[in-house]
C-alpha positions as CSV (number, residue, x, y, z in Angstrom):
1,M,-2.8,-20.3,-6.3
2,L,-2.3,-16.6,-7.7
3,N,0.7,-14.9,-7.3
4,L,-0.3,-11.7,-5.8
5,P,1.7,-9.1,-3.7
6,P,0.1,-9.0,0.1
7,E,-3.2,-7.2,0.3
8,D,-1.9,-4.1,2.2
9,R,0.6,-3.6,-0.8
10,R,-2.0,-4.4,-3.7
11,L,-3.1,-1.1,-5.9
12,T,-5.5,-1.3,-8.9
13,T,-5.2,0.5,-11.9
14,A,-7.0,3.7,-10.9
15,Q,-5.4,3.8,-7.6
16,V,-1.7,3.9,-9.6
17,A,-2.9,6.1,-12.2
18,T,-4.5,8.7,-8.9
19,M,-1.2,8.2,-7.1
20,T,1.1,9.3,-10.0
21,G,-1.6,11.9,-11.7
22,V,-1.6,9.9,-15.1
23,E,-4.6,8.3,-16.8
24,P,-5.5,4.6,-16.5
25,G,-4.3,4.0,-20.0
26,T,-1.0,5.3,-19.2
27,V,-0.7,2.7,-16.4
28,N,-1.5,0.1,-18.5
29,S,0.9,1.1,-21.2
30,W,3.7,0.9,-18.6
31,A,2.7,-2.7,-17.8
32,K,2.7,-3.5,-21.5
33,R,6.1,-2.0,-22.2
34,G,7.5,-4.2,-19.2
35,L,8.1,-0.9,-17.2
36,L,5.9,-1.8,-14.4
37,R,5.0,-5.6,-13.2
38,R,1.4,-6.3,-12.8
39,Y,-0.5,-9.2,-11.4
40,S,-3.8,-10.6,-12.8
41,K,-6.7,-10.9,-10.2
42,S,-8.2,-14.1,-12.2
43,P,-6.4,-17.3,-12.4
44,K,-3.9,-18.1,-15.6
45,G,-6.1,-18.4,-18.8
46,V,-9.1,-16.1,-17.4
47,N,-9.2,-12.8,-18.9
48,T,-10.8,-10.5,-16.9
49,Q,-8.6,-7.5,-17.4
50,Q,-8.4,-6.8,-13.7
51,Y,-5.0,-6.1,-12.5
52,Y,-3.2,-5.5,-9.2
53,Y,-0.2,-3.7,-9.0
54,D,2.6,-4.0,-6.0
55,V,2.9,-0.5,-4.6
56,K,6.7,-1.3,-4.2
57,D,6.9,-1.8,-7.9
58,V,5.4,1.7,-8.4
59,E,7.9,3.4,-6.1
60,A,10.6,1.6,-7.5
61,L,9.7,2.8,-11.1
62,F,9.6,6.2,-9.9
63,A,12.7,6.2,-7.8
64,E,14.7,4.9,-10.9
65,E,13.1,7.9,-12.8
66,T,14.0,10.3,-10.3
67,E,17.9,9.0,-10.1
68,Q,18.1,9.2,-14.1
69,G,18.3,13.2,-14.0
70,E,16.4,15.9,-15.9
71,D,18.1,14.6,-19.3
72,T,16.4,11.2,-19.5
73,P,12.8,11.4,-21.0
74,S,10.3,10.9,-18.2
75,L,7.5,8.6,-18.1
76,I,5.2,11.4,-17.5
77,E,4.9,14.1,-19.8
78,K,5.4,17.4,-17.9
79,P,3.7,20.7,-19.3
80,A,6.1,23.1,-21.0
81,A,7.2,26.3,-18.9
82,A,5.6,29.2,-19.4
83,D,7.6,31.9,-20.8
């Protein structure tokens, strides 16, 4: 049995990227760094490189960033302010 979030809370890498305004590679980087939990679509040992993310985990990640304040480095690089 796969350990996946309920279907109504599952997001693909592309959906998380669109939701957060980043490239899919950035989402994968967050997962590899342990910042965002991901769930495999396949049984353990089968490498399809297809993952689900729980919408609650994505929301929690950005809630933590918001609470940290402006002096804390962001997950997403923001463009420099124009002079």
